[in-house]
MOPAC internal coordinates of N, CA, C and O (Angstrom, degrees):
PM7 1SCF
backbone

  N    0.0000 0     0.00 0     0.00 0    0    0    0
  C    1.4314 1     0.00 0     0.00 0    1    0    0
  C    1.5272 1   108.06 1     0.00 0    2    1    0
  O    1.2310 1   120.83 1   -40.00 1    3    2    1
  N    1.3226 1   116.02 1   140.00 1    3    2    1
  C    1.4663 1   122.42 1  -178.33 1    5    3    2
  C    1.5224 1   109.40 1  -112.50 1    6    5    3
  O    1.2310 1   120.75 1   -37.11 1    7    6    5
  N    1.3250 1   116.17 1   142.89 1    7    6    5
  C    1.4566 1   122.56 1  -178.16 1    9    7    6
  C    1.5191 1   109.65 1  -127.62 1   10    9    7
  O    1.2310 1   120.74 1   -36.78 1   11   10    9
  N    1.3431 1   116.19 1   143.22 1   11   10    9
  C    1.4611 1   120.63 1  -179.97 1   13   11   10
  C    1.5207 1   109.39 1  -154.18 1   14   13   11
  O    1.2310 1   121.45 1   -10.94 1   15   14   13
  N    1.3276 1   114.83 1   169.06 1   15   14   13
  C    1.4604 1   120.40 1   170.98 1   17   15   14
  C    1.5167 1   107.57 1  -126.90 1   18   17   15
  O    1.2310 1   121.11 1   -30.89 1   19   18   17
  N    1.3348 1   115.49 1   149.11 1   19   18   17
  C    1.4558 1   120.49 1  -179.91 1   21   19   18
  C    1.5211 1   109.28 1  -141.27 1   22   21   19
  O    1.2310 1   121.04 1   -15.05 1   23   22   21
  N    1.3160 1   115.62 1   164.95 1   23   22   21
  C    1.4609 1   121.69 1  -178.93 1   25   23   22
  C    1.5131 1   108.67 1  -131.69 1   26   25   23
  O    1.2310 1   120.57 1   -45.58 1   27   26   25
  N    1.3305 1   116.52 1   134.42 1   27   26   25
  C    1.4680 1   119.89 1   179.24 1   29   27   26
  C    1.5285 1   110.45 1   -89.73 1   30   29   27
  O    1.2310 1   120.93 1     4.18 1   31   30   29
  N    1.3094 1   115.82 1  -175.82 1   31   30   29
  C    1.4691 1   121.67 1  -175.03 1   33   31   30
  C    1.5336 1   112.14 1   -64.95 1   34   33   31
  O    1.2310 1   120.13 1   155.38 1   35   34   33
  N    1.3386 1   117.36 1   -24.62 1   35   34   33
  C    1.4645 1   121.95 1   179.03 1   37   35   34
  C    1.5198 1   113.22 1   -87.57 1   38   37   35
  O    1.2310 1   120.15 1   176.44 1   39   38   37
  N    1.3317 1   117.32 1    -3.56 1   39   38   37
  C    1.4579 1   121.57 1  -179.98 1   41   39   38
  C    1.5075 1   114.77 1    90.00 1   42   41   39
  O    1.2310 1   120.00 1  -172.20 1   43   42   41
  N    1.3199 1   117.60 1     7.80 1   43   42   41
  C    1.4594 1   121.56 1   179.04 1   45   43   42
  C    1.5250 1   109.46 1   -77.38 1   46   45   43
  O    1.2310 1   120.74 1   -55.93 1   47   46   45
  N    1.3188 1   116.20 1   124.07 1   47   46   45
  C    1.4645 1   121.11 1   179.81 1   49   47   46
  C    1.5209 1   109.25 1   -89.22 1   50   49   47
  O    1.2310 1   121.22 1   -42.53 1   51   50   49
  N    1.3214 1   115.26 1   137.47 1   51   50   49
  C    1.4644 1   122.56 1  -177.36 1   53   51   50
  C    1.5245 1   108.29 1  -130.57 1   54   53   51
  O    1.2310 1   120.50 1   -45.96 1   55   54   53
  N    1.3269 1   116.64 1   134.04 1   55   54   53
  C    1.4592 1   122.02 1   175.84 1   57   55   54
  C    1.5218 1   107.60 1   -98.11 1   58   57   55
  O    1.2310 1   120.43 1   -52.70 1   59   58   57
  N    1.3262 1   116.78 1   127.30 1   59   58   57
  C    1.4659 1   120.62 1  -173.76 1   61   59   58
  C    1.5275 1   110.78 1  -130.38 1   62   61   59
  O    1.2310 1   121.40 1   -23.89 1   63   62   61
  N    1.3245 1   114.92 1   156.11 1   63   62   61
  C    1.4644 1   121.31 1   179.85 1   65   63   62
  C    1.5171 1   109.86 1  -142.00 1   66   65   63
  O    1.2310 1   120.90 1   -30.28 1   67   66   65
  N    1.3332 1   115.88 1   149.72 1   67   66   65
  C    1.4635 1   122.34 1   177.17 1   69   67   66
  C    1.5212 1   108.28 1  -159.09 1   70   69   67
  O    1.2310 1   120.89 1    -8.52 1   71   70   69
  N    1.3320 1   115.91 1   171.48 1   71   70   69
  C    1.4607 1   120.10 1   178.16 1   73   71   70
  C    1.5230 1   112.10 1   -72.76 1   74   73   71
  O    1.2310 1   120.23 1   146.38 1   75   74   73
  N    1.3309 1   117.16 1   -33.62 1   75   74   73
  C    1.4590 1   121.30 1  -176.18 1   77   75   74
  C    1.5291 1   110.67 1  -131.61 1   78   77   75
  O    1.2310 1   120.80 1   -27.65 1   79   78   77
  N    1.3241 1   116.07 1   152.35 1   79   78   77
  C    1.4624 1   121.32 1   177.94 1   81   79   78
  C    1.5248 1   111.43 1   -60.16 1   82   81   79
  O    1.2310 1   120.73 1   145.05 1   83   82   81
  N    1.3223 1   116.22 1   -34.95 1   83   82   81
  C    1.4633 1   121.10 1  -178.71 1   85   83   82
  C    1.5325 1   111.16 1   -59.36 1   86   85   83
  O    1.2310 1   119.99 1   139.44 1   87   86   85
  N    1.3384 1   117.62 1   -40.56 1   87   86   85
  C    1.4666 1   121.34 1   179.74 1   89   87   86
  C    1.5343 1   111.50 1   -63.42 1   90   89   87
  O    1.2310 1   120.53 1   142.12 1   91   90   89
  N    1.3130 1   116.59 1   -37.88 1   91   90   89
  C    1.4626 1   120.86 1   177.48 1   93   91   90
  C    1.5243 1   110.18 1   -68.02 1   94   93   91
  O    1.2310 1   120.43 1   137.72 1   95   94   93
  N    1.3268 1   116.79 1   -42.28 1   95   94   93
  C    1.4636 1   120.48 1   179.08 1   97   95   94
  C    1.5248 1   111.53 1   -63.73 1   98   97   95
  O    1.2310 1   119.73 1   139.64 1   99   98   97
  N    1.3190 1   118.13 1   -40.36 1   99   98   97
  C    1.4631 1   121.79 1   177.76 1  101   99   98
  C    1.5289 1   109.73 1   -64.10 1  102  101   99
  O    1.2310 1   119.89 1   137.98 1  103  102  101
  N    1.3292 1   117.82 1   -42.02 1  103  102  101
  C    1.4662 1   121.59 1   178.70 1  105  103  102
  C    1.5315 1   110.80 1   -60.50 1  106  105  103
  O    1.2310 1   120.20 1   138.42 1  107  106  105
  N    1.3235 1   117.23 1   -41.58 1  107  106  105
  C    1.4673 1   120.66 1  -178.56 1  109  107  106
  C    1.5302 1   111.99 1   -72.52 1  110  109  107
  O    1.2310 1   119.64 1   150.67 1  111  110  109
  N    1.3109 1   118.29 1   -29.33 1  111  110  109
  C    1.4656 1   121.02 1   178.45 1  113  111  110
  C    1.5195 1   111.76 1   -73.65 1  114  113  111
  O    1.2310 1   119.80 1   148.70 1  115  114  113
  N    1.3145 1   117.99 1   -31.30 1  115  114  113
  C    1.4680 1   122.87 1  -177.84 1  117  115  114
  C    1.5149 1   109.82 1  -106.32 1  118  117  115
  O    1.2310 1   120.19 1  -103.78 1  119  118  117
  N    1.3248 1   117.24 1    76.22 1  119  118  117
  C    1.4578 1   122.21 1  -178.94 1  121  119  118
  C    1.5189 1   112.38 1   -66.75 1  122  121  119
  O    1.2310 1   120.73 1   -12.70 1  123  122  121
  N    1.3070 1   116.22 1   167.30 1  123  122  121
  C    1.4576 1   122.65 1  -176.96 1  125  123  122
  C    1.5276 1   111.48 1   -60.97 1  126  125  123
  O    1.2310 1   119.86 1   135.40 1  127  126  125
  N    1.3143 1   117.88 1   -44.60 1  127  126  125
  C    1.4618 1   121.77 1  -178.83 1  129  127  126
  C    1.5209 1   112.20 1  -101.58 1  130  129  127
  O    1.2310 1   120.33 1  -158.27 1  131  130  129
  N    1.3036 1   116.98 1    21.73 1  131  130  129
  C    1.4576 1   120.94 1   179.95 1  133  131  130
  C    1.5106 1   113.42 1    87.55 1  134  133  131
  O    1.2310 1   120.36 1   172.68 1  135  134  133
  N    1.3345 1   116.92 1    -7.32 1  135  134  133
  C    1.4586 1   119.22 1   178.47 1  137  135  134
  C    1.5249 1   109.79 1   -93.27 1  138  137  135
  O    1.2310 1   121.32 1   -29.92 1  139  138  137
  N    1.3001 1   115.09 1   150.08 1  139  138  137
  C    1.4570 1   119.79 1  -178.17 1  141  139  138
  C    1.5234 1   111.11 1   -79.10 1  142  141  139
  O    1.2310 1   121.18 1   -21.61 1  143  142  141
  N    1.3129 1   115.36 1   158.39 1  143  142  141
  C    1.4538 1   122.01 1   174.17 1  145  143  142
  C    1.5191 1   108.09 1  -107.85 1  146  145  143
  O    1.2310 1   121.02 1   -36.75 1  147  146  145
  N    1.3026 1   115.66 1   143.25 1  147  146  145
  C    1.4628 1   121.11 1  -179.13 1  149  147  146
  C    1.5217 1   109.30 1   -90.26 1  150  149  147
  O    1.2310 1   120.32 1   -53.64 1  151  150  149
  N    1.3295 1   116.99 1   126.36 1  151  150  149
  C    1.4573 1   120.97 1   174.50 1  153  151  150
  C    1.5207 1   108.48 1   -73.79 1  154  153  151
  O    1.2310 1   120.73 1   -55.39 1  155  154  153
  N    1.3266 1   116.21 1   124.61 1  155  154  153
  C    1.4582 1   120.48 1  -178.98 1  157  155  154
  C    1.5162 1   112.53 1   -94.10 1  158  157  155
  O    1.2310 1   120.67 1   134.80 1  159  158  157
  N    1.3437 1   116.33 1   -45.20 1  159  158  157
  C    1.4707 1   119.38 1  -175.85 1  161  159  158
  C    1.5230 1   110.35 1  -158.56 1  162  161  159
  O    1.2310 1   121.61 1   -26.16 1  163  162  161
  N    1.3282 1   114.53 1   153.84 1  163  162  161
  C    1.4624 1   122.71 1   171.64 1  165  163  162
  C    1.5215 1   106.29 1  -107.10 1  166  165  163
  O    1.2310 1   120.04 1   -43.92 1  167  166  165
  N    1.3347 1   117.53 1   136.08 1  167  166  165
  C    1.4594 1   121.82 1  -179.98 1  169  167  166
  C    1.5197 1   109.26 1  -110.15 1  170  169  167
  O    1.2310 1   120.74 1   -44.98 1  171  170  169
  N    1.3241 1   116.20 1   135.02 1  171  170  169
  C    1.4666 1   120.41 1  -178.55 1  173  171  170
  C    1.5241 1   112.78 1   -95.96 1  174  173  171
  O    1.2310 1   120.00 1   147.75 1  175  174  173
  N    1.3354 1   117.60 1   -32.25 1  175  174  173
  C    1.4549 1   119.57 1  -176.29 1  177  175  174
  C    1.5299 1   111.46 1  -147.80 1  178  177  175
  O    1.2310 1   119.38 1  -110.98 1  179  178  177
  N    1.3384 1   118.79 1    69.02 1  179  178  177
  C    1.4660 1   119.64 1   178.00 1  181  179  178
  C    1.5262 1   110.45 1   -72.23 1  182  181  179
  O    1.2310 1   120.46 1   -24.00 1  183  182  181
  N    1.3152 1   116.72 1   156.00 1  183  182  181
  C    1.4594 1   120.40 1   179.55 1  185  183  182
  C    1.5355 1   109.88 1   -69.53 1  186  185  183
  O    1.2310 1   120.04 1   -31.37 1  187  186  185
  N    1.3250 1   117.53 1   148.63 1  187  186  185
  C    1.4700 1   120.39 1  -178.62 1  189  187  186
  C    1.5334 1   113.58 1   -58.22 1  190  189  187
  O    1.2310 1   119.84 1   142.39 1  191  190  189
  N    1.3210 1   117.90 1   -37.61 1  191  190  189
  C    1.4653 1   119.75 1  -179.57 1  193  191  190
  C    1.5175 1   110.70 1   -67.57 1  194  193  191
  O    1.2310 1   120.12 1   144.82 1  195  194  193
  N    1.3284 1   117.38 1   -35.18 1  195  194  193
  C    1.4687 1   120.98 1   177.03 1  197  195  194
  C    1.5319 1   110.03 1   -65.64 1  198  197  195
  O    1.2310 1   120.53 1   138.01 1  199  198  197
  N    1.3179 1   116.59 1   -41.99 1  199  198  197
  C    1.4648 1   121.18 1  -179.66 1  201  199  198
  C    1.5223 1   111.04 1   -65.21 1  202  201  199
  O    1.2310 1   119.98 1   133.58 1  203  202  201
  N    1.3175 1   117.64 1   -46.42 1  203  202  201
  C    1.4653 1   119.98 1  -175.96 1  205  203  202
  C    1.5188 1   113.12 1   -70.58 1  206  205  203
  O    1.2310 1   119.78 1   150.83 1  207  206  205
  N    1.3207 1   118.02 1   -29.17 1  207  206  205
  C    1.4666 1   120.15 1  -177.14 1  209  207  206
  C    1.5267 1   114.51 1   -95.70 1  210  209  207
  O    1.2310 1   119.77 1   145.68 1  211  210  209
  N    1.3180 1   118.04 1   -34.32 1  211  210  209
  C    1.4623 1   119.45 1  -167.91 1  213  211  210
  C    1.5283 1   115.65 1  -114.99 1  214  213  211
  O    1.2310 1   119.52 1   157.86 1  215  214  213
  N    1.3166 1   118.53 1   -22.14 1  215  214  213
  C    1.4601 1   119.61 1  -175.70 1  217  215  214
  C    1.5175 1   111.41 1   -85.52 1  218  217  215
  O    1.2310 1   120.86 1   -45.57 1  219  218  217
  N    1.3147 1   115.96 1   134.43 1  219  218  217
  C    1.4655 1   123.32 1   178.16 1  221  219  218
  C    1.5334 1   108.08 1   -97.03 1  222  221  219
  O    1.2310 1   120.25 1   -46.93 1  223  222  221
  N    1.3157 1   117.14 1   133.07 1  223  222  221
  C    1.4584 1   121.89 1   179.14 1  225  223  222
  C    1.5255 1   109.14 1   -80.00 1  226  225  223
  O    1.2310 1   120.39 1   -60.43 1  227  226  225
  N    1.3440 1   116.87 1   119.57 1  227  226  225
  C    1.4640 1   121.47 1   178.36 1  229  227  226
  C    1.5233 1   111.45 1  -117.45 1  230  229  227
  O    1.2310 1   120.39 1  -176.58 1  231  230  229
  N    1.3093 1   116.86 1     3.42 1  231  230  229
  C    1.4614 1   121.06 1   179.81 1  233  231  230
  C    1.5167 1   111.27 1   -78.20 1  234  233  231
  O    1.2310 1   121.70 1    -1.60 1  235  234  233
  N    1.3201 1   114.35 1   178.40 1  235  234  233
  C    1.4586 1   120.19 1   179.03 1  237  235  234
  C    1.5203 1   109.81 1   -79.23 1  238  237  235
  O    1.2310 1   120.86 1   -31.27 1  239  238  237
  N    1.3056 1   115.96 1   148.73 1  239  238  237
  C    1.4560 1   120.75 1   177.95 1  241  239  238
  C    1.5167 1   112.63 1    84.56 1  242  241  239
  O    1.2310 1   121.25 1    10.22 1  243  242  241
  N    1.3271 1   115.21 1  -169.78 1  243  242  241
  C    1.4515 1   121.66 1  -177.87 1  245  243  242
  C    1.5217 1   110.99 1   -77.61 1  246  245  243
  O    1.2310 1   121.26 1   -20.61 1  247  246  245
  N    1.3128 1   115.19 1   159.39 1  247  246  245
  C    1.4677 1   121.50 1   176.03 1  249  247  246
  C    1.5332 1   108.14 1   -63.38 1  250  249  247
  O    1.2310 1   119.77 1   -51.09 1  251  250  249
  N    1.3403 1   118.04 1   128.91 1  251  250  249
  C    1.4684 1   120.50 1  -176.95 1  253  251  250
  C    1.5300 1   112.97 1   -66.17 1  254  253  251
  O    1.2310 1   120.04 1   -25.84 1  255  254  253
  N    1.3286 1   117.52 1   154.16 1  255  254  253
  C    1.4666 1   121.25 1   179.97 1  257  255  254
  C    1.5298 1   112.96 1   -59.69 1  258  257  255
  O    1.2310 1   119.65 1   152.67 1  259  258  257
  N    1.3259 1   118.27 1   -27.33 1  259  258  257
  C    1.4658 1   120.61 1   179.67 1  261  259  258
  C    1.5198 1   111.46 1   -62.99 1  262  261  259
  O    1.2310 1   120.16 1   158.68 1  263  262  261
  N    1.3337 1   117.31 1   -21.32 1  263  262  261
  C    1.4558 1   121.38 1  -177.24 1  265  263  262
  C    1.5302 1   112.47 1  -101.15 1  266  265  263
  O    1.2310 1   119.73 1  -174.43 1  267  266  265
  N    1.3316 1   118.11 1     5.57 1  267  266  265
  C    1.4601 1   122.55 1  -179.40 1  269  267  266
  C    1.5254 1   109.68 1   -95.56 1  270  269  267
  O    1.2310 1   121.00 1   -30.43 1  271  270  269
  N    1.3198 1   115.69 1   149.57 1  271  270  269
  C    1.4594 1   121.27 1   175.24 1  273  271  270
  C    1.5143 1   107.49 1  -100.61 1  274  273  271
  O    1.2310 1   120.74 1   -52.09 1  275  274  273
  N    1.3216 1   116.19 1   127.91 1  275  274  273
  C    1.4553 1   120.86 1   179.84 1  277  275  274
  C    1.5288 1   110.23 1   -70.44 1  278  277  275
  O    1.2310 1   120.71 1   -47.27 1  279  278  277
  N    1.3297 1   116.24 1   132.73 1  279  278  277
  C    1.4663 1   122.15 1   178.74 1  281  279  278
  C    1.5251 1   108.73 1  -127.06 1  282  281  279
  O    1.2310 1   120.19 1   -35.73 1  283  282  281
  N    1.3310 1   117.24 1   144.27 1  283  282  281
  C    1.4676 1   118.92 1   176.33 1  285  283  282
  C    1.5253 1   110.64 1   -61.23 1  286  285  283
  O    1.2310 1   120.44 1   -38.74 1  287  286  285
  N    1.3194 1   116.77 1   141.26 1  287  286  285
  C    1.4618 1   121.31 1  -178.43 1  289  287  286
  C    1.5189 1   109.23 1  -109.84 1  290  289  287
  O    1.2310 1   120.42 1   -53.86 1  291  290  289
  N    1.3275 1   116.80 1   126.14 1  291  290  289
  C    1.4561 1   122.02 1   177.77 1  293  291  290
  C    1.5270 1   108.10 1   -96.98 1  294  293  291
  O    1.2310 1   120.35 1   -71.55 1  295  294  293
  N    1.3178 1   116.93 1   108.45 1  295  294  293
  C    1.4653 1   121.64 1  -176.47 1  297  295  294
  C    1.5302 1   112.45 1   -71.86 1  298  297  295
  O    1.2310 1   119.99 1   162.54 1  299  298  297
  N    1.3331 1   117.62 1   -17.46 1  299  298  297
  C    1.4675 1   120.31 1   178.02 1  301  299  298
  C    1.5276 1   111.80 1   -71.16 1  302  301  299
  O    1.2310 1   120.45 1   142.29 1  303  302  301
  N    1.3310 1   116.75 1   -37.71 1  303  302  301
  C    1.4670 1   119.73 1  -179.87 1  305  303  302
  C    1.5320 1   111.98 1  -102.57 1  306  305  303
  O    1.2310 1   120.05 1   168.56 1  307  306  305
  N    1.3228 1   117.51 1   -11.44 1  307  306  305
  C    1.4577 1   121.42 1   173.99 1  309  307  306
  C    1.5187 1   115.47 1    78.69 1  310  309  307
  O    1.2310 1   120.06 1  -153.40 1  311  310  309
  N    1.3361 1   117.49 1    26.60 1  311  310  309
  C    1.4642 1   119.65 1   177.17 1  313  311  310
  C    1.5277 1   109.70 1  -155.12 1  314  313  311
  O    1.2310 1   120.19 1   -14.81 1  315  314  313
  N    1.3385 1   117.24 1   165.19 1  315  314  313
  C    1.4665 1   119.65 1   178.32 1  317  315  314
  C    1.5251 1   110.77 1   -60.08 1  318  317  315
  O    1.2310 1   120.99 1   -35.05 1  319  318  317
  N    1.3245 1   115.72 1   144.95 1  319  318  317
  C    1.4533 1   120.66 1  -177.36 1  321  319  318
  C    1.5256 1   109.59 1  -136.66 1  322  321  319
  O    1.2310 1   120.79 1   -48.71 1  323  322  321
  N    1.3195 1   116.10 1   131.29 1  323  322  321
  C    1.4547 1   121.57 1   175.36 1  325  323  322
  C    1.5121 1   107.21 1  -120.97 1  326  325  323
  O    1.2310 1   120.48 1   -54.36 1  327  326  325
  N    1.3404 1   116.69 1   125.64 1  327  326  325
  C    1.4694 1   121.83 1  -178.75 1  329  327  326
  C    1.5169 1   109.14 1   -84.76 1  330  329  327
  O    1.2310 1   120.33 1   -72.10 1  331  330  329
  N    1.3245 1   116.98 1   107.90 1  331  330  329
  C    1.4647 1   122.05 1   179.17 1  333  331  330
  C    1.5276 1   111.56 1  -106.10 1  334  333  331
  O    1.2310 1   119.43 1  -155.88 1  335  334  333
  N    1.3107 1   118.70 1    24.12 1  335  334  333
  C    1.4556 1   121.69 1  -172.61 1  337  335  334
  C    1.5217 1   113.38 1   -79.28 1  338  337  335
  O    1.2310 1   118.80 1   173.35 1  339  338  337
  N    1.3032 1   119.89 1    -6.65 1  339  338  337
  C    1.4707 1   119.89 1  -176.48 1  341  339  338
  C    1.4863 1   112.79 1   -83.75 1  342  341  339
  O    1.2310 1   120.10 1   180.00 1  343  342  341

């Protein structure tokens, strides 16, 4: 998996991930409004918490399990449940 950061024309920094460098380069060439994004850096070993919270998946296919945050599952209601009552 490859990780990088890029910046759009407005200066907004985005952390992105994909299976191959080519997928990241294609994403940066085809900006949202037709403008390109500038690649700022390639990351070789980001921390897992940084990847799961901040990196956007731009590769082909579904977001890999390594980038998902585990949540408790409530089988009574059939969906993930987080108790925020404290």
